[in-house]
C-alpha atoms as one frame of an Amber mdcrd trajectory, in Angstrom:
protein
  94.263-118.717  46.469  93.871-120.832  49.533  95.965-119.184  52.453  95.426
-122.705  54.548  95.322-126.119  53.988  92.553-127.115  52.035  91.966-130.438
  54.395  89.184-130.583  57.052  90.921-129.383  59.862  89.997-131.981  62.326
  93.350-133.810  62.736  95.727-132.606  65.470  99.066-132.481  63.018 102.721
-132.511  63.703 105.089-130.051  61.944 106.556-132.764  60.281 105.777-133.686
  56.112 106.570-137.259  55.539 107.277-137.830  51.854 109.017-141.524  51.798
 109.275-144.087  54.210 111.238-147.598  54.164 111.271-149.515  57.157 111.232
-148.141  60.734 112.151-144.909  59.043 109.940-142.272  57.011 112.231-138.967
  55.663 111.090-135.183  55.108 111.035-133.414  51.755 114.930-132.351  52.858
 115.688-136.102  53.282 115.983-135.977  56.932 115.389-139.132  58.388 113.166
-140.013  61.257 112.502-143.035  63.382 109.042-144.241  63.551 107.568-145.360
  66.695 104.089-144.505  65.564 104.068-146.875  62.551 101.116-144.554  60.820
  99.249-145.342  63.528  99.953-149.020  63.927  99.564-149.792  60.126 102.704
-150.298  58.843 103.116-153.897  60.223 105.778-154.954  58.009 107.087-151.663
  57.843 107.150-148.656  55.438 107.090-149.797  51.366 108.320-153.185  51.959
 109.380-154.398  48.811 106.985-157.107  48.879 104.071-155.415  49.308 105.097
-152.827  46.550 105.639-155.231  43.949 102.605-157.071  44.606 100.423-154.293
  44.296 102.222-153.013  40.966 101.902-156.856  39.707  97.787-156.667  40.560
  97.528-153.113  39.262  98.573-154.398  36.058  96.314-157.332  35.764  93.517
-155.333  37.422  92.785-152.571  39.515  89.351-153.593  40.358  85.930-155.491
  40.299  83.073-155.538  42.468  81.914-158.705  44.829  79.513-159.711  41.875
  82.270-162.047  40.634  84.408-164.496  41.981  88.176-163.424  42.228  91.000
-165.886  43.570  93.128-162.565  45.203  89.881-162.429  47.527  89.507-166.059
  48.341  93.033-166.722  49.172  93.548-163.775  51.330  90.132-165.012  53.492
  91.681-168.291  53.343  95.027-167.291  54.771  92.900-165.417  57.369  90.941
-168.274  58.591  93.889-170.348  58.496  95.810-167.924  61.291  93.089-168.704
  63.114  93.338-172.576  63.467  89.908-173.009  62.143  87.853-171.196  64.960
  86.015-169.097  62.051  84.315-170.205  58.663  84.009-167.462  56.483  85.265
-163.463  55.809  83.893-160.002  55.343  86.109-158.029  53.787  85.964-154.291
  53.875  87.929-151.236  54.156  87.978-149.710  57.396  88.039-150.856  61.146
  84.727-149.108  61.427  83.034-150.836  58.974  84.844-154.271  59.829  83.187
-153.291  63.223  79.651-152.371  61.744  79.291-156.096  59.904  80.534-157.454
  63.273  77.762-155.658  65.311  75.016-156.472  62.423  75.938-160.153  62.200
  75.283-160.374  66.317  71.982-158.207  65.697  70.973-160.687  63.248  71.848
-163.619  64.927  69.978-162.714  67.851  67.112-160.668  66.986  67.832-158.557
  69.614  69.020-154.618  70.069  71.131-154.027  73.278  74.948-153.731  72.979
  77.698-153.967  75.321  81.168-152.052  75.368  83.642-151.400  77.726  84.601
-147.772  79.315  88.498-147.191  77.796  87.038-149.052  74.179  87.115-147.598
  70.910  85.592-149.093  67.868  85.459-146.693  65.191  84.449-143.327  63.931
  81.025-144.540  62.294  77.433-143.115  64.185  77.421-146.285  65.552  80.377
-147.449  66.896  80.883-143.693  67.819  77.736-144.775  70.071  79.225-147.689
  71.687  82.838-145.676  72.351  83.873-146.176  76.022  85.244-142.845  76.414
  82.668-140.105  76.746  84.624-137.723  74.517  83.973-139.828  71.635  80.398
-141.271  72.626  79.134-137.728  73.153  79.417-136.727  69.332  76.644-138.559
  68.564  74.864-137.176  71.210  71.688-134.136  71.075  70.408-133.034  73.765
  72.389-135.370  76.240  70.253-138.262  73.953  72.368-140.911  72.412  71.874
-141.605  68.855  71.929-145.139  69.600  70.309-145.497  72.411  70.709-149.299
  72.916  74.318-149.277  73.829  75.855-149.877  77.747  79.075-149.220  78.757
  80.699-151.797  81.126  82.903-150.540  84.164  86.741-151.948  82.889  87.421
-155.320  84.276  84.460-155.348  86.741  82.987-159.114  86.454  80.406-158.166
  88.908  78.781-155.460  87.107  78.986-156.889  83.718  77.098-160.434  85.505
  74.383-158.193  86.583  73.885-155.689  83.430  73.895-158.281  80.433  70.784
-160.059  80.131  69.275-162.013  77.143  68.414-158.760  75.946  71.666-157.963
  74.627  72.920-159.143  70.902  76.362-158.807  71.540  79.520-157.502  73.573
  82.208-155.802  71.863  85.862-155.092  73.321  89.371-154.712  72.319  91.595
-157.676  74.067  94.028-154.650  73.807  92.153-150.723  74.410  94.344-148.790
  71.798  93.291-145.460  72.415  92.985-145.878  76.092  96.807-145.996  76.251
  97.685-149.717  75.316  95.765-151.279  78.313  95.083-155.272  78.224  91.781
-156.408  79.319  92.546-158.776  82.421  92.348-162.130  80.944  89.739-162.994
  83.903  87.330-160.652  82.842  87.658-161.746  78.946  86.739-165.349  80.403
  83.703-164.212  82.532  82.640-161.498  79.232  83.040-165.199  77.377  80.791
-167.351  79.768  78.340-164.542  80.059  77.653-164.658  76.272  77.310-167.888
  76.202  74.607-167.569  79.320  72.760-165.181  77.533  73.378-165.774  73.969
  74.643-162.810  73.563  77.423-162.691  70.720  81.656-161.662  71.814  83.144
-159.146  69.652  86.774-158.731  69.668  87.829-155.476  68.108  91.481-156.167
  67.132  91.525-153.704  64.604  94.199-151.750  65.815  95.751-155.057  68.424
  95.712-157.544  65.475  98.151-158.979  62.688 100.560-159.273  65.120 100.780
-156.231  67.359 100.840-157.674  70.636 103.339-160.486  69.941 100.958-162.959
  68.684  98.880-162.909  65.441  95.587-162.696  67.007  95.690-160.901  70.939
  92.983-163.169  71.704  95.769-166.054  71.957  97.137-164.540  74.966  94.434
-165.257  76.912  93.111-168.207  74.989  89.433-166.674  74.898  88.036-166.847
  71.907  85.401-164.754  70.252  82.391-164.915  67.842  83.726-162.644  66.128
  87.090-160.720  65.359  87.509-157.673  63.761  90.567-156.688  61.989  91.682
-153.646  60.022  95.233-151.412  60.556  97.816-153.814  59.583  96.540-155.984
  57.681  98.052-154.702  54.209 100.690-152.349  55.617  98.911-148.852  54.631
  96.355-150.142  51.723  93.134-149.337  53.385  91.061-152.793  54.042  89.094
-154.680  57.174  88.200-157.661  57.847  85.594-159.653  59.777  86.397-163.015
  60.670  82.735-165.041  61.186  82.469-168.084  63.438  80.212-171.020  61.614
  77.335-171.181  63.914  76.700-167.310  63.269  76.256-168.007  59.320  72.590
-169.560  59.269  71.355-165.953  60.212  72.900-164.611  57.039  71.102-164.002
  53.702  72.562-162.489  50.384  72.312-158.746  50.453  72.484-158.448  54.390
  76.096-156.849  53.647  77.683-155.143  51.355  80.010-153.010  50.266  81.247
-151.682  46.719  85.131-151.496  47.478  85.540-153.877  50.040  88.015-157.033
  49.257  89.351-155.402  46.073  91.820-156.947  44.253  94.651-154.464  45.324
  93.767-154.551  49.131  93.780-157.938  48.546  97.376-158.290  46.821  98.683
-156.138  49.522  97.214-158.085  52.621  98.408-161.241  51.273 101.990-160.055
  50.656 101.895-157.878  53.883 101.026-161.789  55.743 103.685-163.585  53.922
 106.614-161.199  54.892 105.280-160.800  58.261 105.078-164.859  58.233 108.593
-165.657  56.396 110.447-163.159  58.339 109.112-163.984  61.553 108.294-160.739
  62.543 105.600-161.758  65.035 108.115-163.855  67.386 110.487-160.380  66.720
 107.500-158.103  68.081 107.135-160.326  71.086 110.794-159.860  72.007 112.020
-156.764  71.024 108.833-155.445  72.648 109.790-157.238  76.120 113.075-155.500
  75.713 111.801-152.502  75.092 109.044-152.603  77.952 112.012-153.606  80.355
 114.029-150.592  79.194 111.422-148.162  79.840 110.614-149.662  83.131 113.895
-148.109  84.298 113.957-144.767  83.189 112.926-142.218  85.459 110.043-139.898
  85.077 108.196-143.382  83.332 105.507-144.332  86.224 104.770-147.775  84.784
 104.560-149.410  81.232 101.313-151.172  80.301 100.670-153.368  76.883 101.864
-156.459  74.673 104.734-156.844  72.566 105.189-153.575  70.427 101.688-151.852
  71.052 103.098-150.127  73.997 101.403-147.518  76.721 104.274-145.965  78.445
 102.791-143.550  81.469 104.910-140.595  81.862 104.804-138.375  85.274 103.775
-135.400  83.090 101.804-134.688  79.280 102.805-137.237  76.781 101.964-134.261
  74.226 104.980-132.177  75.291 107.271-134.983  75.442 106.268-136.484  72.072
 106.665-132.953  70.346 110.367-132.835  71.972 111.274-136.523  70.437 110.120
-135.100  67.163 111.887-131.379  67.141 115.149-132.581  68.855 115.404-136.364
  68.775 113.648-136.878  64.862 111.723-139.562  66.407 107.995-139.775  66.000
 105.643-141.267  69.033 102.243-140.872  69.656  99.573-140.294  72.516  96.860
-141.500  73.407  93.122-140.521  75.269  94.946-140.489  78.739  97.068-137.399
  78.665  99.828-139.086  80.304 100.361-142.503  78.017 102.931-141.912  74.923
 101.814-144.681  72.910 104.524-146.616  70.782 102.793-148.606  67.444 105.936
-149.142  65.619 106.904-151.477  62.487 106.758-155.376  63.707 110.536-155.126
  61.914 111.699-152.630  64.537 115.113-153.964  66.146 116.937-153.480  69.751
 119.310-151.178  68.383 115.889-148.628  67.169 114.304-149.304  70.970 118.109
-148.418  72.130 117.805-145.193  70.552 114.446-144.089  71.370 115.406-144.627
  74.931 118.020-142.821  75.165 116.406-139.786  73.260 113.220-140.170  75.735
 115.888-140.390  78.798 117.299-137.295  77.645 113.822-135.215  76.948 112.526
-136.333  80.598 116.162-135.777  82.515 114.827-131.870  81.442 111.811-129.927
  82.573
């Protein structure tokens, strides 16, 4: 008999057992409610167990649990078309996967096939997944180091650019680079938006050098920032966009949107996945997107997010607030981990942390209401009033 948890101990686990979720609330084994300001790490976009999503999964499971990409499937085609519609014709095709790391791997592979080049640029603070390639491109040294042996990186063609430094980007990126990959709003770095002029400069540099620009919207996409794509805030559009977390409200899925000019570089067999684009994932994603759209959750994320940011700036102990929509980083005057623990234990509220020790990260469902924001702000204020 094991006297410990059988899962590999690689996660920081909260002292909470969640057995049920509804909307912005999760419940423990005793039925106690917890307000969820973390959304299972930005995943529960339409809220926990939105009934439209639940019904879609059940209905699809009764028809077909799975078949691979070796056959055509209406639900897969419908989802790909829907994602392209949201992008307003800026992309032509979609490759479906199971996770954000896979979506980024696909984007990077396409960029390298299209250019025939090796080098890839990323930005300090960025995080693109936990495969060996995406870890090696992390802008956070703690994660990039996981791929190094004796100080030598496994992928030797990655270059990390300083955050927001246009001059450094122009001096570094040349015609030997296949891709530039960035998060328009950096998640693990504390919900930190990249400056609009920096994104515009990266677009210009990519056009001049022939590198392909990739926006990693795994965390900041699907309405999280108050627009379906975070790219909409600046008007700067990449050649490829990756999506995942909030796409299917908790069912594993990833997607890579591909611009038309990249398609000639691809042949059958260049990319592949067994489970990517399975019928259950596609049905869940379609239902989730329909709920988000019909219930105007993106507008809600924009409006309630602005309200929550304004409220947070008034709280003593909050040094500043960064982010967009309902992707918010509250920079505190003390370590955020202790504050998050007290919010959970004393106020039954789930909040997240980040790679920046002082940043409390908020990634709630997009149907969060003002009364939920008020409850959170009152709890945070009470916690910060005590040493």
